[in-house]
Each structure stands twice: as structure tokens, then as C-alpha cells.
C-alpha positions in Angstrom: -31.8 4.6 11.7 -34.7 5.7 9.6 -38.2 4.2 10.2 -38.0 2.5 6.8 -34.7 0.8 7.4 -35.7 -0.2 10.9 -38.8 -1.7 9.6 -36.9 -3.7 7.0 -34.4 -4.9 9.6 -37.3 -6.1 11.8 -39.0 -7.9 8.9 -35.7 -9.6 8.0 -35.2 -10.8 11.6 -38.8 -12.1 11.6 -37.9 -14.3 8.6 -40.0 -12.4 6.0 -38.7 -13.7 2.6 -39.8 -10.7 0.6 -38.0 -8.4 3.1 -34.9 -10.7 2.9 -34.8 -10.4 -0.9 -35.3 -6.7 -0.7 -32.5 -6.4 1.9 -30.0 -8.3 -0.3 -31.0 -6.2 -3.3 -30.2 -3.2 -1.2 -26.8 -4.4 -0.1 -25.9 -5.4 -3.7 -26.8 -1.9 -5.0 -24.0 0.5 -6.0 -26.1 3.6 -5.6 -24.7 5.9 -3.0 -27.9 6.4 -1.2 -28.5 2.7 -1.1 -25.0 2.1 0.2 -25.7 4.4 3.1 -29.0 2.6 3.9 -27.3 -0.8 3.5 -24.5 0.2 6.0 -27.2 1.1 8.6 -29.1 -2.0 7.9 -26.0 -4.3 8.3 -25.0 -2.6 11.5 -28.4 -3.3 13.0 -28.4 -6.9 11.8 -24.8 -8.0 12.6 -25.6 -8.8 16.3 -28.0 -11.4 15.1 -25.7 -13.0 12.6 -22.8 -15.5 12.9 -24.6 -18.5 14.2 -24.9 -20.4 10.9 -22.5 -23.0 9.4 -21.0 -21.3 6.3 -20.1 -23.6 3.4 -18.5 -22.7 0.1 -19.0 -25.0 -2.8 -17.0 -24.8 -6.0 -16.3 -27.0 -9.0 -15.9 -26.9 -12.8 -19.0 -26.8 -15.0 -20.5 -30.2 -15.3 -19.6 -31.5 -11.9 -23.3 -31.3 -10.8 -23.0 -28.4 -8.3 -26.7 -27.4 -8.6 -28.0 -30.9 -8.3 -25.8 -31.6 -5.3 -26.9 -28.4 -3.6 -30.6 -29.2 -4.2 -30.3 -32.7 -2.8 -28.0 -31.6 0.1 -30.3 -28.7 1.0 -33.4 -30.9 1.0 -31.6 -33.3 3.3 -30.8 -30.5 5.7 -34.3 -29.3 5.7 -35.6 -32.8 6.4 -33.3 -32.8 9.5 -34.8 -29.5 10.8 -32.4 -27.0 9.4 -33.1 -23.8 7.4 -30.9 -23.3 4.3 -30.0 -20.2 2.4 -28.2 -20.7 -0.9 -26.3 -17.8 -2.4 -25.7 -19.0 -6.0 -23.3 -16.8 -7.9 -23.8 -17.0 -11.6 -21.5 -15.9 -14.5 -22.5 -12.5 -15.8 -23.6 -11.5 -19.2 -21.1 -9.2 -20.9 -24.0 -7.4 -22.5 -26.6 -7.0 -19.7 -24.5 -7.7 -16.6 -27.2 -10.1 -15.4 -26.9 -13.8 -14.6 -26.4 -16.2 -17.5 -27.2 -19.6 -16.0 -30.0 -18.8 -13.5 -29.1 -21.4 -10.9 -32.5 -20.9 -9.2 -34.2 -22.5 -12.2 -32.0 -25.6 -11.7 -33.0 -26.0 -8.1 -36.7 -26.3 -8.6 -37.5 -28.3 -5.4 -35.2 -26.4 -3.0 -36.1 -23.0 -4.4 -39.7 -23.4 -3.3 -39.1 -25.2 0.0 -40.5 -23.4 3.0 -37.3 -23.5 5.0 -35.0 -22.6 2.0 -34.0 -19.4 0.4 -32.2 -19.4 -3.0 -30.7 -16.2 -4.3 -28.9 -16.1 -7.6 -26.7 -13.1 -8.2 -24.5 -12.1 -11.2 -20.8 -12.2 -10.4 -20.2 -9.0 -12.4 -16.5 -8.2 -12.6 -15.6 -9.6 -9.2 -12.9 -12.3 -9.3 -12.9 -15.4 -7.1 -16.3 -16.8 -8.0 -18.3 -14.6 -5.7 -19.9 -11.2 -5.8 -18.4 -8.2 -4.0 -21.5 -8.3 -1.7 -21.7 -12.0 -0.9 -20.4 -11.4 2.6 -23.2 -8.9 3.4 -25.8 -11.2 1.9 -24.6 -14.0 4.1 -24.9 -11.9 7.2 -28.4 -10.8 6.2 -29.5 -14.5 5.7 -28.1 -15.4 9.1 -30.0 -12.6 10.8 -33.1 -13.9 9.1 -32.6 -17.2 11.0 -31.0 -19.5 8.4 -28.6 -21.8 10.2 -26.8 -23.2 7.1 -25.5 -20.9 4.4 -24.3 -22.4 1.1 -22.3 -20.2 -1.2 -22.0 -21.7 -4.7 -19.3 -20.1 -6.8 -19.3 -19.4 -10.5 -16.9 -22.3 -11.2 -15.8 -21.2 -14.6 -12.1 -20.5 -14.0 -9.1 -21.1 -11.8 -9.8 -18.1 -9.5 -12.6 -19.8 -7.5 -10.8 -19.3 -4.2 -12.3 -16.2 -2.7 -15.2 -18.2 -1.3 -12.7 -20.0 1.0 -12.0 -16.6 2.6 -15.5 -16.0 3.7 -16.9 -19.4 4.7 -16.0 -21.9 7.4 -15.6 -24.9 5.1 -14.7 -25.1 1.4 -16.1 -28.1 -0.6 -14.7 -28.9 -4.0 -16.8 -31.0 -6.3 -15.1 -33.1 -9.0 -16.4 -35.3 -11.8 -15.2 -38.9 -12.2 -12.3 -38.7 -14.6 -10.0 -41.6 -13.6 -7.5 -39.1 -12.3 -7.0 -37.2 -15.6 -8.5 -34.1 -14.0 -5.7 -34.1 -11.4 -3.3 -33.0 -14.1 -5.3 -30.0 -15.2 -6.9 -28.6 -12.0 -5.0 -25.8 -10.3 -3.1 -26.9 -7.2 -4.2 -23.8 -5.2 -7.9 -24.6 -5.2 -7.1 -28.2 -4.0 -5.0 -26.9 -1.2 -7.8 -24.7 0.0 -10.4 -27.5 -0.1 -11.5 -28.8 3.3 -13.5 -31.6 1.7 -13.2 -33.0 -1.8 -16.3 -34.7 -3.3 -16.2 -36.9 -6.4 -19.8 -36.5 -7.6 -21.6 -38.7 -10.1 -20.2 -41.9 -8.6 -22.9 -44.1 -10.1 -23.6 -46.4 -13.0 -20.8 -46.6 -15.6 -18.9 -43.9 -13.8 -18.6 -45.7 -10.5 -15.2 -47.2 -11.3 -13.8 -43.9 -12.6 -15.1 -42.1 -9.5 -13.3 -44.6 -7.3 -10.0 -44.1 -9.2 -10.4 -40.3 -9.0 -11.0 -40.6 -5.3 -7.9 -42.7 -4.8 -5.8 -40.3 -6.9 -6.8 -37.3 -4.9 -6.3 -39.0 -1.6 -2.7 -39.7 -2.7 -2.2 -36.2 -3.9 -3.4 -34.7 -0.6 -0.6 -36.4 1.2 1.8 -33.9 -0.4 -0.2 -30.9 0.4 -0.5 -29.0 3.7 -4.0 -28.7 5.2 -5.4 -25.3 6.0 -6.0 -26.3 9.6 -3.8 -28.2 12.1 -6.6 -30.4 13.4 -8.2 -31.4 10.1 -7.0 -33.5 7.2 -9.3 -33.0 4.2 -11.1 -36.2 3.3 -11.9 -37.3 -0.3 -15.4 -38.8 -0.6 -17.5 -40.1 -3.4 -21.2 -39.4 -3.8 -24.1 -39.4 -6.3 -26.4 -36.4 -6.0 -28.5 -37.9 -8.8 -29.2 -41.1 -6.8 -29.0 -39.4 -3.4 -26.1 -41.7 -2.3 -23.5 -40.5 0.2 -25.1 -37.2 0.9 -25.8 -37.9 4.5 -22.1 -38.8 4.9 -21.2 -35.4 3.5 -23.3 -33.7 6.2 -21.8 -35.9 8.9 -18.3 -34.8 7.7 -19.3 -31.2 7.7 -20.5 -31.4 11.3 -17.3 -33.3 12.3 -15.2 -30.4 10.7 -17.2 -27.7 12.5 -16.9 -29.5 15.8 -13.1 -30.1 15.4 -12.5 -26.4 14.6 -14.8 -25.1 17.4 -13.2 -27.3 20.0 -9.8 -25.9 19.2 -11.0 -22.3 18.9 -10.0 -22.2 15.3 -13.4 -21.3 14.0 -13.7 -18.1 16.0 -10.1 -17.2 15.0 -10.9 -17.9 11.3 -14.0 -15.7 11.3 -12.2 -12.9 13.1 -9.4 -13.0 10.5 -12.0 -13.1 7.7 -13.7 -10.0 9.1 -10.4 -8.2 9.3 -9.5 -9.0 5.7 -13.0 -7.9 4.7 -12.5 -4.5 6.3 -9.3 -3.9 4.3 -10.8 -5.2 1.1 -13.7 -2.7 1.5 -11.3 0.0 2.4 -9.3 -0.6 -0.9 -12.5 -0.7 -3.0 -13.9 2.5 -1.4 -10.6 4.4 -1.9 -10.4 3.3 -5.6 -14.0 4.4 -6.1 -13.3 7.8 -4.5 -10.2 8.3 -6.6 -12.0 7.5 -9.9 -14.9 9.8 -9.0 -12.6 12.8 -8.2 -12.9 15.4 -11.0 -9.3 16.6 -10.6 -7.9 13.1 -10.9 -10.1 12.5 -14.0 -8.3 15.4 -15.7 -5.0 13.6 -15.3 -6.3 10.2 -16.5 -6.4 10.7 -20.3 -2.8 12.0 -20.4 -1.4 9.2 -18.2 -3.4 6.5 -20.0 -2.2 7.7 -23.3 1.4 7.6 -22.2 0.9 4.1 -20.8 -0.7 2.9 -24.1 2.2 4.4 -26.1 4.7 2.7 -23.9 6.4 5.9 -22.9 5.4 5.6 -19.2 5.4 2.5 -17.0 2.0 1.7 -15.6 3.5 1.6 -12.1 4.7 5.2 -12.5 1.4 6.3 -13.8 -0.4 4.8 -10.9 2.0 6.4 -8.4 1.3 9.8 -10.0 -2.4 9.4 -9.6 -2.0 8.4 -6.0 0.4 11.3 -5.2 -2.0 13.8 -6.9 -4.9 12.4 -4.8 -2.9 12.8 -1.6 -2.0 16.4 -2.3 -5.8 17.2 -2.5 -6.3 16.5 1.2 
């Protein structure tokens, strides 16, 4: 490890916010020299990670995710916890940067002493998270944060990757009298460990109660992710700070239930294994695309695929076979 990387690792472990932001920028970088530094940094920090509760939070635009996270995060801080929020924003097709800027919508939490809010553009990564969200999560844990909240983009039906990297997956809904049940993708509901009907206040209280009832009924026909946990459906109002403490109690109950049965350890081990293979696939694709000999074959194969004279599967196989022969 270089002196510079070692110094950064020590600063992160000491809870230095500037160093933490710098470390996440490093692990998010695609530059080859940065990737090497990030690998060394992560290897030195991983022994100090893994002690936090990891929560994934998703929901369609308008469900109040940012408001919920701010109120929820401030509640946790008041109870003595330190909270890191990894907010994944939609990316601009022009600049590649974040469009919504979630940090600006969490004004109180973003400046709290025991909080760290990091918005990152999703880029072209599917599943509502960035490719480096896992690494960022480990860095935050090494910095001493004991609750990690990962907020997904929430703009499509592929917001499920967060369930593969967190302990508990929270799905936020808006009061809709059950109408939303018809349009929401079944897959994301099956992955949810806790469903929250937000904005259960004022004129929307009755609609929230109906939505809560509809989802409770629907969950009876769906298999839970874990044998010892039946996902509850709760109502809350982040705006009025109602039901937020009950949400945290349910999160602790979930964590305890999985820990006692050894499922939490098994879950994280399987997630790490899946992460390894995901990174392997990404690295191999990057190497293949960067290979000059392969690049010579690409125009001809792409042209044949575009004209419809060669199936895409066959073209892909030829690229792979050509790459194998170069070893």
C-alpha cells in the first residue's frame, strides 16, 4: 500500500468526512490507476466493515422517499446512531451527472454531525443503484456509520438490485386506494421485507388505510424471501413524523430475527459471492472491448447484425471465441 492510500484509509477509519468523500470518489472512478488504488483501499478497509444495518429504500417518484429518509435519519441520530445515505439519482443523458440532487432535498440530515449524505448518478447501471454502491457502502461502514441507507433511483421497474446488496428492502408507496396494486411490478413487491404506505395523513389517511389493507391481502399470495419473516405493511407520515419510530422498531425486529437464525450471515456471504461474479463479468467485458484485435472484428460483426444477416448470438460467440484464441 502506498503512503497516500494508507493515509486515506486511516483518515476514513478516523471518521474524516472529507476523506470519506474522497474515498468514495476514488472507488467510483473508472480510471485504471484509480481502480488499482481503490482495490488496495478497499482491501485495507474491509476488516473494519460489515457491522452496520444495511437498508435499501425504493419507491416510485412522488412517494416521498427523500422526506422519509431525512425524518428517519434524524430519528436514528437522536437515538445515538450514525447514518450514511447513499442516494442514487437518475443520470443526465447529456452530462452523465445527477438530475435530482437528493442532497438538496435532505437539508437537515445533510448537515447533521452524525450523518453523511452522498448522491451519485446512476449512469447506465440498471437496478436503481450505481455499479460502485457496494464499495461505497463498505467505505461508509469502515468510517464508523452503523446504519447505511441506500435510496434507489425509483424511476422504473428494475429497482431490485438494491435488495441484493442490503439486509432489508423497504418499499415506499403512496396512498392510492389500492389502484397502484394493479400497476406495480409483482417482482419488487416479492422482494420487499417491509412495505410502507407514506403520506398517511389528512385527506389521504383513508386512502392510505385502504392501500395498506390491499397490500396485506396481496402478500398472503406471495412467498417471503426469508423463512422466519413475513413482510409487514405499515402506514406512516414522514411529513408529520408519524409512525417513523414504529418503522425503526420493525427494522430492529427484522435484523434480530435473521441474526438469531443465522440467515443474515448467510445472506451477506451469498451477496459477496454474487458481487464477485458480477465484477468478474464486468471486468471481462471491459477487457474484451479494450482489446485492439477484437475491435477490428467489431465493425464487420455489428454491420452483419444490423443488416439481419447474422444473429446477435452468433456474433457474440465469434467475439468470445476470437478473444479466447488470443490467450
